[in-house]
C-alpha positions in Angstrom: -0.1 0.1 -0.1 1.2 3.4 -0.7 -0.9 6.1 1.1 -4.7 5.1 0.0 -3.5 3.5 -3.2 -2.6 0.0 -3.8 0.9 -0.3 -5.7 0.2 -3.7 -7.3 -1.6 -2.7 -10.6 -4.1 -5.4 -12.2 -3.0 -7.8 -14.8 -4.3 -10.8 -16.4 -1.1 -12.5 -15.4 -2.1 -12.3 -11.8 -4.4 -15.1 -12.6 -1.5 -17.4 -12.7 -0.9 -16.9 -9.0 -4.5 -18.2 -8.4 -3.6 -21.3 -10.4 -0.4 -21.9 -8.5 -2.1 -21.4 -5.3 -4.5 -24.4 -6.1 -1.9 -26.4 -8.0 1.0 -26.5 -5.6 -0.9 -27.8 -2.6 -3.0 -30.2 -4.8 0.4 -31.7 -6.3 2.0 -32.0 -2.7 -1.4 -33.8 -1.4 -1.5 -36.2 -4.4 2.2 -37.2 -3.8 1.9 -37.7 -0.3 -1.4 -39.5 -0.6 0.0 -41.8 -3.3 3.1 -42.7 -1.3 1.9 -42.6 2.2 1.6 -46.1 3.3 0.5 -45.2 7.0 -2.8 -43.7 5.9 -2.1 -40.5 7.6 -4.1 -38.4 5.0 -7.3 -39.7 5.8 -9.2 -36.7 4.6 -7.6 -36.5 1.1 -10.9 -37.1 -0.7 -12.6 -34.1 1.2 -9.7 -32.0 0.5 -9.7 -33.0 -3.3 -13.4 -32.2 -3.6 -13.1 -28.9 -2.0 -10.0 -27.8 -3.9 -11.9 -29.0 -7.0 -14.7 -26.7 -6.4 -12.3 -23.9 -6.1 -10.3 -24.5 -9.2 -13.8 -24.9 -11.2 -14.8 -21.5 -10.1 -11.4 -20.3 -11.3 -11.8 -22.3 -14.5 -15.2 -20.8 -15.4 -13.7 -17.2 -14.7 -10.7 -18.1 -17.0 -13.0 -19.4 -19.9 -15.3 -16.3 -19.7 -11.9 -14.2 -19.9 -11.0 -16.1 -23.1 -14.3 -15.6 -24.5 -14.9 -12.1 -23.9 -11.7 -10.4 -23.7 -8.8 -12.3 -24.8 -9.4 -15.4 -27.1 -6.7 -17.7 -28.2 -6.2 -17.0 -31.9 -3.6 -17.5 -34.4 -2.4 -14.2 -35.9 -1.7 -13.6 -39.6 2.0 -12.6 -39.7 2.1 -12.0 -43.4 -0.3 -10.3 -46.1 -0.1 -13.6 -48.2 -1.6 -15.5 -45.2 -4.1 -12.9 -44.6 -5.2 -13.1 -48.4 -5.3 -16.9 -48.2 -7.5 -17.0 -45.2 -9.8 -14.2 -46.5 -10.3 -15.7 -50.0 -13.8 -17.1 -49.1 -16.0 -16.7 -46.0 -16.2 -20.5 -45.2 -12.6 -21.3 -44.6 -13.5 -21.4 -41.0 -15.2 -24.6 -41.4 -12.2 -26.3 -42.9 -10.4 -28.5 -40.3 -6.9 -26.9 -39.5 -7.0 -24.5 -42.5 -5.5 -21.8 -40.6 -2.8 -23.8 -39.3 -2.2 -25.2 -42.9 -1.8 -21.4 -44.1 0.6 -20.9 -41.3 2.8 -23.7 -42.0 2.7 -22.7 -45.7 3.7 -19.1 -44.7 6.6 -20.5 -42.6 7.9 -22.6 -45.6 7.4 -19.9 -48.3 8.1 -16.6 -46.3 10.4 -18.0 -43.7 8.2 -16.6 -40.7 8.6 -17.6 -37.0 6.8 -21.0 -36.3 7.0 -20.4 -32.3 3.6 -18.4 -32.6 2.0 -21.5 -34.2 3.4 -23.8 -31.4 2.3 -21.5 -28.8 -1.3 -21.4 -30.4 -1.6 -25.1 -30.4 -0.4 -25.7 -27.0 -2.8 -22.9 -25.5 -5.7 -24.3 -27.3 -5.1 -27.9 -26.1 -4.3 -26.7 -22.6 -7.6 -24.8 -22.4 -9.6 -27.9 -22.3 -7.2 -30.2 -20.4 -8.7 -29.8 -17.0 -12.2 -30.3 -18.5 -11.0 -33.6 -20.0 -9.7 -34.5 -16.6 -12.9 -33.9 -14.6 -15.2 -35.3 -17.3 -13.2 -38.5 -17.2 -13.3 -38.7 -13.6 -17.0 -38.0 -13.2 -17.9 -40.4 -16.2 -15.0 -42.9 -15.9 -17.5 -45.9 -15.7 -19.4 -44.7 -18.7 -18.7 -45.6 -22.3 -15.9 -44.0 -24.3 -18.6 -42.6 -26.8 -20.3 -40.8 -24.0 -17.1 -39.3 -22.9 -16.0 -38.4 -26.4 -19.3 -36.5 -27.0 -18.8 -34.6 -23.8 -15.3 -33.7 -25.0 -17.0 -31.8 -27.9 -19.5 -30.2 -25.6 -17.3 -27.4 -23.9 -15.4 -26.2 -27.2 -18.7 -26.1 -29.1 -20.3 -24.0 -26.4 -17.2 -21.7 -26.4 -17.5 -21.2 -30.1 -21.1 -20.3 -29.8 -20.5 -18.0 -27.0 -17.6 -16.1 -28.9 -20.0 -15.8 -32.1 -22.9 -14.4 -30.2 -21.3 -12.4 -27.3 -17.9 -11.4 -28.9 -19.0 -11.3 -32.5 -16.1 -13.6 -33.7 -16.2 -16.0 -36.4 -16.7 -19.6 -35.1 -13.8 -21.9 -36.1 -14.1 -25.8 -36.4 -10.1 -25.7 -35.6 -10.8 -24.4 -32.1 -13.3 -27.2 -31.5 -11.0 -30.0 -32.8 -8.2 -28.6 -30.7 -10.4 -28.4 -27.8 -11.3 -31.9 -28.1 -7.7 -33.1 -28.4 -7.1 -31.1 -25.0 -10.0 -33.2 -23.4 -8.3 -36.4 -24.5 -4.9 -35.2 -22.8 -6.9 -34.6 -19.7 -8.5 -37.9 -20.0 -5.1 -39.7 -20.6 -3.8 -37.5 -17.4 -6.5 -39.1 -15.3 -6.1 -42.6 -16.4 -2.3 -42.3 -15.8 -3.1 -41.0 -12.4 -5.5 -43.8 -11.9 -2.9 -46.5 -13.0 -0.6 -45.1 -10.3 -3.2 -45.4 -7.7 -3.9 -49.0 -8.8 -0.1 -49.8 -8.9 0.9 -48.2 -5.6 -2.3 -48.4 -3.5 -4.1 -51.1 -5.1 -7.3 -49.2 -5.5 -8.7 -46.6 -8.0 -8.4 -42.8 -7.5 -10.8 -41.6 -4.8 -12.2 -44.9 -4.3 -10.3 -46.0 -1.1 -9.5 -49.5 -0.3 -11.2 -52.4 -2.2 -9.2 -55.2 -0.5 -8.4 -56.7 2.6 -4.7 -57.0 3.9 -3.8 -59.8 6.5 
């Protein structure tokens, strides 16, 4: 504090501190729960549920920020790429057309490829938590049901961007969002397999066997 004013100015990057405030205790608790053979963390399930509620509130706010203020987008780095994308109005319905235009621009105009990598990683990471929690909630359901739900959030986000922010919907964002959901699903199954191997029961399920 400086007098009656607050010296720390607001920035969207401050949201990272909120994420770290959730992520670090969660990872530490997961590690101890996974390796604690004395069952000292008897309230881990309750902690996980409450922490998940906190994260979901943060996650919803983060998605709203992406939709309204700062969407994840692949910028046009040259006039040739801009002309290729603006040739027709239906290009956003062709899967990965914008990425293909960018790769073509990298090859022929020698532009930087790092923005493309950042765009793909960011688009995938946005829906990775969604895929994790969908798999956790519907792990006993069929693969088709989970895959259908992976499409739900990216489609809703594109509709919101179109009607709220007046941005053109892009099937590329939907497909990258589904890939992010699949990555989150793989992370859940990896964590679940660690619990099966180390603790002999599924994640959050508790003991299902008798030790003599």
